[in-house]
C-alpha positions as CSV (number, residue, x, y, z in Angstrom):
1,M,15.6,-46.6,57.1
2,K,17.3,-47.4,53.7
3,P,16.9,-51.2,53.8
4,I,13.0,-50.5,54.3
5,A,12.9,-48.2,51.4
6,F,14.8,-50.8,49.1
7,F,12.4,-53.4,50.5
8,L,9.3,-51.5,49.7
9,I,10.6,-50.5,46.2
10,G,11.2,-54.2,45.4
11,V,8.0,-55.5,46.7
12,L,6.2,-52.8,44.7
13,L,8.0,-53.7,41.5
14,L,7.2,-57.3,41.8
15,L,3.6,-56.6,42.7
16,L,3.5,-54.4,39.5
17,A,5.1,-57.2,37.6
18,F,2.9,-59.9,38.7
19,F,-0.7,-57.9,38.6
20,Y,-0.2,-55.2,35.9
21,Q,-2.8,-56.9,33.7
22,P,-5.6,-57.1,36.4
23,L,-4.7,-53.3,37.8
24,Y,-5.2,-52.2,33.9
25,T,-8.6,-53.7,33.8
26,L,-9.5,-52.2,37.3
27,F,-7.9,-48.7,36.6
28,P,-7.6,-48.5,32.8
29,E,-6.9,-44.7,32.7
30,T,-4.2,-44.8,35.5
31,F,-2.3,-47.8,34.2
32,E,-2.5,-47.1,30.6
33,P,1.1,-46.0,30.2
34,V,2.5,-48.7,32.5
35,Y,0.5,-51.0,30.6
36,Q,1.7,-49.9,27.3
37,F,5.3,-49.7,28.5
38,L,5.2,-53.4,29.8
39,N,3.9,-54.8,26.6
40,Q,6.6,-53.1,24.6
41,M,9.4,-54.1,27.1
42,D,7.9,-57.3,28.6
43,T,7.9,-57.9,32.5
44,D,11.4,-59.2,32.7
45,I,12.9,-55.8,33.6
46,L,10.4,-55.4,36.7
47,Y,11.4,-58.9,38.0
48,I,15.1,-58.0,37.8
49,A,14.7,-54.5,39.2
50,G,12.5,-55.9,42.1
51,F,14.8,-58.8,43.0
52,L,17.8,-56.5,42.8
53,A,16.0,-54.1,45.2
54,L,15.2,-56.9,47.6
55,I,18.9,-58.2,47.3
56,I,20.1,-54.7,48.0
57,A,17.7,-54.4,51.2
58,L,18.9,-57.7,52.5
59,F,22.5,-56.9,52.1
60,D,22.0,-53.2,53.5
61,A,20.2,-54.7,56.6
62,L,22.9,-57.2,57.5
63,P,26.1,-56.3,59.2
64,T,29.3,-56.1,56.9
65,L,30.6,-59.2,58.5
66,L,27.7,-61.2,57.4
67,S,26.9,-59.7,54.1
68,V,30.3,-59.9,52.5
69,P,30.6,-63.8,52.9
70,L,27.0,-64.2,52.1
71,F,27.4,-62.2,48.8
72,L,30.3,-64.1,47.7
73,A,28.7,-67.4,48.6
74,L,25.5,-66.4,46.5
75,A,27.8,-65.1,43.7
76,F,29.7,-68.3,43.2
77,A,26.5,-70.4,43.6
78,G,24.6,-68.3,41.1
79,G,27.6,-68.5,38.7
80,Y,27.8,-72.3,39.2
81,F,24.2,-72.6,38.6
82,L,23.9,-70.5,35.5
83,G,27.2,-72.0,34.3
84,D,25.7,-75.4,34.2
85,M,22.5,-74.5,32.4
86,D,22.3,-72.9,29.1
87,I,20.5,-69.8,30.2
88,S,20.8,-66.5,28.7
89,I,19.1,-63.2,29.9
90,M,18.1,-60.8,27.4
91,V,16.2,-57.4,27.3
92,G,15.1,-56.9,23.8
93,D,18.0,-57.5,21.5
94,W,20.6,-56.9,24.4
95,A,22.2,-59.9,25.9
96,I,23.0,-59.7,29.6
97,L,24.1,-63.3,30.0
């Protein structure tokens, strides 16, 4: 049940990140606080949280013998990929990478 909840949260956050402007035009009173928050913070935080929730759902659904090697392979591949490119991840003035 927990992987399904993380999957649904991840999909909801990614859909909100993709479609927050059309949702605001359709339902302006309901999405006014979300629209103001996302205009101040940008949608990067929703993309990061959505992808993290989907990754947690994937690793929670897999057995341990599969999830640990897959996590290590993805961590090393991601580090190698980000190390070769000059990529920096920032939220406001705070640098993550």
